[in-house]
N, C-alpha and C positions, 0 to 999 in steps of 0.2 A: 653418677660417675660416668665419664665419657668412655667410649669403647676401648680406646688405647690404654687408659688407666686400668680399666677392668682386666684387659688382656694381660697387662704386666702383673697385676695381683695374682691372676690364675697361674701364670707361668712361674712365678716366684715360689709357688707351693709345689713341693715334690709330690707327685701322685702316680707313682709306678703302679702298674696293675696289681691289685690285691692290697694296696695301701692307699686307698683313695679317701679315707675318712676325713682327713683335715680339709681337703678341698671341698668335699660335700658339705661340711659344716659351714665353711665360708660362703658357699653359694646359697645355702639356706638362710644364713643371716642377711645376705644381700637381698634375697627375695622378701624376707620379713620386713626389712627396712623400707622396701617399696610396696608394702602392704599387699603382697601376693599370696594367695592360697596355694598350698602344695601338699602332696602326700609322698610318703616313702614307700617304695616297693623293694622289700628286702631280698637280698641275695644270700647274705649270711648275717651274723649278729653285728658285725662292724662294717658291713658293706651294703649299700642300697642304691637304687635309682631314685632320682627326684622327678616327680611328675607334677607340673604346675599348670593351672588352668584358669581361663577367663571366659565367661559366656558359655555358649553352646557350640562352639566351632568344632568342625571335624578335621581341621588342619593342624598338623603337629610339626614343630621345629625341634630337631633332634641332634644331639651330639654327645660324644663320650668325653669323660674328664680324665681318663687314665692315659699314661704315656708308657713307652717302652723303657726298659731299664737303662740306666746310664752310669758310667763309672763314678761320676761326680756331678751332683746337681749344682747349678749356679744361677745367680740372679739375672733377670732379664736386663737388657740394655738396648738402646736404639742408637744407630749409627748410619749416617748417609741414607736415610729413608728406609731403613730396614729394622725390624724389631727382632732381636736375637733372644734365644732361650729354648730350653728343651720343651717340645710340644708347641712351639709358636705357630708353625704351619699345621701340625698334626696333633691336636686341632684346637688349641686353646684360644687362638685368634678367632676362629669360627665359633667357638663356644661363647666367647664374650659377645660376639655379634648377634647370635640368636637370643641370648639372654636379654640384652638391651632392646632388641627388636620386639621380643615378646612383651616386655614391660611397657613399651610404648603403644601397643595395640590394645583394642578393646575386646577382641574376640579371637582367642588363639589358645594353643596348648604348647607346652614345653616339656621335653624329656631330656634329662641328663643321665647317661648310662655309665656304668662301671664295666671293667673287664673286656673292653673291645679289642685290646691289643693281644689278648690271649684267652681263648675259650668262649668269648661272647656270652658269658653267663648273665650279664646285665640285660641285654636285649632279649634274651630267652625268657627272663623273668617278666619283662614287660609284656611280651607277646602272650604269656599265660595269665596275665592280670585282667581284671575287669575294665581297667582304663583303656585297654587296647580296643575294646569293642566300639568305642565312639569315633575312632579315627578312620578316615577314608583317604587322606592324603598326608604325606610326610615329606619334609625337606631336610636332608642331612647335611651338616655344615663341614663335611670332610674337605680336604684341600682339592680345589679344582681350578684355581686361578680365575674365579668368577665366571666359569663356564658351566652351563646347566648340563648335567649328565643324566641320561635315561637308560643306559645299558652298562653292565659290568661283567667282567670275566668271572667264570666259576673256578673252583679249586678242586684238584684231584691229587691227593697225597698218598704215596705208597712207599714201602720199603722193599729192597731186594737184598738177598743174602746168597753168598757163594761159599761152598764148603770144600775143604781139601785136607791134606795131611801135613801136619807140622813136621819140619825136618830141616837139616842144615842146607845152606844154599849150594853147597858142593853137590847135593843130590837133586838139583833143580830138575833134571830131565827124567827123574824117576817118579813121575806122577804129575798131576795138574798143579798149577799155581792159582789159587782161588782169586787173588787180587788181580793178576794179569787177565784171567778169564773175564772177570767182571768189567774191567776197564775196556777190553775189546768189545764186549757186548754193549756197554754204554755208548761208546763212540759210534757203533753201528746204529743203535736206537736213536740217537740224536739226529744223525743224518737222515734216517728213514722218516722220523717224525716231522722234521722240518720240510721235507718234500711232500708228505701227505697232508699235514695240517699246518700250513704256513702262517695262518692267522693266530694260532695258539702258541704257547711258550712252554718248552721243556727245560726244566731247571734242576741240575744236580746240586743239591744243597749241602749234603754231608756224605763223605766217602771215608771209610775207616777200615784199615787192616794193618796188621803187624805191630810189634812192640819194640823190637830192637834189631840191630844189624845182624846179618848172617843166619837169620832164622826165617824160613818160609812159613807164613802163618797158616792156621787151619780154618780161618773164616774171614770173609770180607763182607762188609755191609754198606749199603747206600740208601740215603733218603732222598726221594725225588718229589718235586712238586710240579704239577702241570697247571698252568693258567689256561683255562678253557674259554676260547672265544665264543660269543653267542652264536656265531655262524657255524660252529662245529658241534658234532653230536657226541655226548658222553659215552654212549654204548659203543660207538666205533673206536673211540680212544681207549676204552677199557679192553676191547678185543685186541687192539694193537699192542697194548702193554703185555697182555697174557701171551701173545704170540712171540714178541721180541725177547721175552725173558722166560720162555718155557723151560729152559734148562736150569733155571734157578728157583729159589724159594721166593715167592711174592706175597706180600701182605698189604692189603688195602687199608689205609688209615681213615680216609674221609673222602667223600664225593659230594661237592656242593655245586649245584647247577648254576650256569650263567643266568643273568637277569636281563630282561628287555622290557621297556615300557610297552603296555598294550597299545595296539594300533589306534584305538579310539582316543586314548589320552594323548598319544603322540601327535595325532592329527589336530586335536584341539589346541595344543600348544603351537603347532606349526602355523595354524591360522592366525595366531597372535605374534608371529615372527620370532618364535623361540625354536631354534633348531637344536635338537639334543645330540650331545656327543657321547663317547663311550669311555669307560674307565677300566684300565687293566687291573688295578688293585681290587681287593675284595673288601666289602664294607657290610654294615648292618642292613643295607638295602635288601640283601638276600632274605633276611628274616621277615621284613615288612612284606615283601613280595609273596612269601609263603601264606600270608593271611589276607592277600588281595588288597593291601594298602598301596595305592599308587604313589610311587616314590621317585623323587629327584635328588641328586647330590649337587650341592651348590655351596661353595665355601671360598673364603678369601686366600687360603693358604696355597702353597706350591707343592704338588705331589713329589717333585724331585728333591724337596727339602726334608721330607718325612724320614724320621729315624736317622738323620744325618748329624754328624758332628758339626757344631756351630750352625745349627738349624736357624733359619730366619723366615720372617714373614714380611712382604712389602707393606709398609705403613699405608701407602696409597690405596691398596686393596682393602685393608681393614677399615679405613675411614669411609670409603665409598660403599662398603658392604651392606649396611643397614638400608640405605635407599634402594639399592638394586634388589635386595631380598624382599622388601615390601612390594616392589613392582612384580616380582616373580609370584608372590603370594596372590596378588590380585589376578594374575593371569591363570593361575592354577584353578581357581574357582569356576 
């Protein structure tokens, strides 16, 4: 099956995180039809990763099969050089590309993970498995518009809450307003953060307070995500957060460090005219890096199309991906 046909088949199967069984069975059947050996790495009874292998290679082609939730799944279609469908760019086009590339090679490994869009339980299961021990290099087919990525931002998620006294709005001046207090603090924090850490990103993603008109609420809450540049230090950002919100309740949810390719690996690629770029998004690269697997992100999709209504993938990128991926594999060695 050519890569475009395979991508369409994968896109047509709904595979929201946690409900990946149908697409996993399809991929396994496709591998069996091509006489490929593979193993399951279970996450739960109905969810697993697929690890396929040929020869004794220490190079892994990796991609996730799950997508974010969508109000309505729809069949793929192509129009004016673009392949439309949920997950086309993120990352079923890339997944089709690495599957077909793997099948065409004599010596390589393939990993299809579940749960990437929420929780990363698939990649965590692989890292804990015996199969991980043979891998030294990995290439993840996340959307990069055919640009090799060697650095990615980290993630720092935390919650802020502000408390007050519930009362009628006519009593506004008789006490603090927890919502107003929090908004003022957030505005100041964003300004201060952008001045001190201009390469990182401060994002207020959820702000909640109040239930109805004419009632001042007794609590306001906010969920914040910071995308940490590889050029900034987590400890300094953590101290900044504690200082900016010292009058509020702060609860840290997760801290995941930025990733950078090690200097030796980056120099090796540079000598072969491969200059690595940087990715703001967070991927499974973080988990590979934790076990010293040298990792690149390289895929045909467009990151700006990820999680977007009417998501699409340029067909030109998809069709040329296998050739470019093989060239990258040769240069990684």
